[in-house]
C-alpha positions in Angstrom: 81.0 80.1 89.3 80.2 76.8 91.0 82.8 74.0 90.6 82.0 70.3 90.4 85.0 69.5 92.6 87.8 71.2 94.5 91.2 72.1 93.1 94.6 72.3 94.8 96.9 74.9 93.2 100.4 75.1 94.7 103.0 77.8 94.4 106.6 76.7 94.9 110.1 78.2 94.5 112.8 79.8 96.5 112.2 82.9 98.5 112.0 86.1 96.5 110.4 84.5 93.4 107.1 86.2 93.9 105.0 83.4 95.3 103.0 85.4 97.8 102.3 88.1 95.4 100.9 85.7 92.8 99.0 83.7 95.3 97.2 86.9 96.2 96.6 88.0 92.6 95.3 84.6 91.5 93.0 84.3 94.5 91.6 87.8 93.8 91.0 86.9 90.2 89.2 83.6 91.0 87.0 85.3 93.6 86.1 88.0 91.0 84.7 85.1 89.0 82.6 83.9 91.9 84.9 81.0 92.7 85.2 80.0 96.4 88.9 80.3 97.3 90.7 79.0 100.3 94.1 80.8 100.7 96.7 78.8 102.7 100.4 79.0 103.4 103.0 76.7 104.9 104.5 76.8 107.5 101.1 77.5 109.1 100.5 79.5 112.2 99.7 76.4 114.2 101.8 74.8 116.9 104.4 73.2 114.6 104.4 76.0 112.1 105.3 78.6 114.8 108.2 76.5 115.9 109.4 76.5 112.2 108.9 80.2 111.9 111.0 80.8 115.0 114.0 79.1 113.5 113.4 80.9 110.2 113.8 84.2 112.1 116.4 83.2 114.7 118.4 80.4 113.0 118.4 76.7 113.5 120.7 76.6 116.6 121.0 73.0 117.7 117.9 71.8 115.8 118.9 68.9 113.6 117.7 68.5 110.0 115.7 65.4 111.0 114.0 67.2 113.9 113.2 70.2 111.6 111.8 67.8 109.0 109.5 66.2 111.7 108.1 69.7 112.5 107.3 70.3 108.8 105.6 66.9 108.5 103.6 67.5 111.7 102.6 70.9 110.5 101.5 69.6 107.1 99.5 66.8 108.6 97.5 69.3 110.6 97.1 71.6 107.6 95.8 68.7 105.4 93.3 67.6 108.0 92.1 71.0 109.1 92.3 73.1 106.0 93.3 71.4 102.7 91.0 68.4 102.7 88.0 70.4 104.0 88.5 73.0 101.2 88.7 70.3 98.5 85.7 68.5 99.9 83.8 71.8 99.8 84.6 72.2 96.1 86.8 75.2 96.7 90.0 76.2 94.9 92.7 75.8 97.6 95.7 78.1 96.8 98.7 77.0 98.8 101.9 79.0 99.2 104.5 76.2 99.6 103.8 72.5 100.0 105.9 69.4 100.3 108.2 70.2 97.4 109.6 73.1 99.4 110.2 70.7 102.3 112.0 68.3 100.0 114.1 71.1 98.4 115.1 73.0 101.6 115.7 69.9 103.7 117.3 68.2 100.8 119.8 71.0 100.7 120.7 70.1 104.3 121.6 66.6 103.2 118.3 64.7 103.5 116.9 62.7 100.6 114.4 64.8 98.6 112.8 61.8 96.9 112.2 60.1 100.2 110.7 63.3 101.7 108.3 63.5 98.7 107.2 59.9 99.1 106.6 60.3 102.8 104.4 63.4 102.2 102.5 61.8 99.3 101.4 59.1 101.7 99.0 61.5 103.4 99.0 64.8 101.5 96.6 65.3 98.5 98.2 65.5 95.1 98.0 69.0 93.6 96.1 69.6 90.4 98.9 72.0 89.3 102.2 73.2 90.9 103.5 76.5 89.7 107.2 76.2 90.2 108.7 79.7 90.0 112.2 79.9 88.5 114.3 83.0 89.1 118.1 83.3 89.6 118.9 83.0 93.3 121.0 86.2 93.0 118.0 88.2 91.8 115.8 86.7 94.5 118.1 87.8 97.2 118.2 91.3 95.7 114.4 91.4 95.8 114.4 90.2 99.4 116.9 92.8 100.5 114.9 95.6 98.9 111.6 94.5 100.5 112.6 93.3 104.0 114.6 94.7 106.9 115.4 91.1 108.2 116.7 88.1 106.3 115.7 84.6 107.1 118.2 81.9 108.0 117.0 80.1 104.9 118.0 83.0 102.6 121.8 82.6 102.1 123.0 82.5 98.5 124.9 79.2 98.6 122.0 77.5 100.4 119.4 78.9 97.9 121.5 77.7 95.0 121.4 74.1 96.4 117.6 74.5 97.0 117.1 75.8 93.4 119.0 72.8 92.0 116.7 70.4 93.9 113.6 72.2 92.7 114.9 71.9 89.1 115.1 68.1 89.6 111.3 67.6 90.2 109.5 66.3 87.1 106.0 65.4 88.1 103.5 65.9 85.2 101.5 68.5 87.1 104.5 70.8 87.6 104.4 73.9 85.5 107.7 75.9 85.5 107.2 79.7 85.4 109.9 82.3 84.8 109.0 85.2 87.1 111.7 87.5 85.7 109.1 89.4 83.6 106.8 92.0 85.1 104.2 90.7 87.5 101.3 91.6 85.1 102.8 89.4 82.4 103.4 86.5 84.9 99.8 86.8 86.3 98.3 86.7 82.8 100.1 83.4 82.1 99.0 81.9 85.4 95.5 83.0 84.9 95.4 81.4 81.5 96.7 78.1 82.8 94.2 78.0 85.7 91.3 78.9 83.4 92.2 76.1 81.1 92.5 73.6 84.1 89.1 74.5 85.5 87.2 74.9 82.3 88.6 71.6 80.9 87.6 69.6 83.9 84.4 71.4 84.8 82.8 71.9 81.4 
């Protein structure tokens, strides 16, 4: 299936909502239809992304929220130029696990202004065609994380995730689609598949 333009599909939500699983399932589904898919995630594995991943694993230490935010911004600028824009220009479906809404929510929970963070990112980062914002209770997300991992990120504390969730709930852009990921993965995937089919078929018919 050849598309007339590229699409940017973003998955957002706190850790443990199932983003990575559904990025994979949706990518597999689109590729089975002959669609060219570019699968990305943030933080990346570039210079700035690796610095972020280190504090995710080891804790923030003396890194300030402002410095941490600058790393996210630098990492995203590189991702936009090296991966996101080229994929869109090549008429691919770019599936992105986390984008600037995550930065706004997680850094916002540290006391920075989420709206300002979004504006700063929107000055250079392409607007998504659709954002799937996964909503699951933080308590349930932590249970999932503890069952599936031996280590817990410094970003995965209940009180912090509750603040992050609250900020995610405040976002209201028209391309945001809230998805309850409490049901079984097959049911969630079916809903996502239907929404993406409608998006692509409506604009590429």
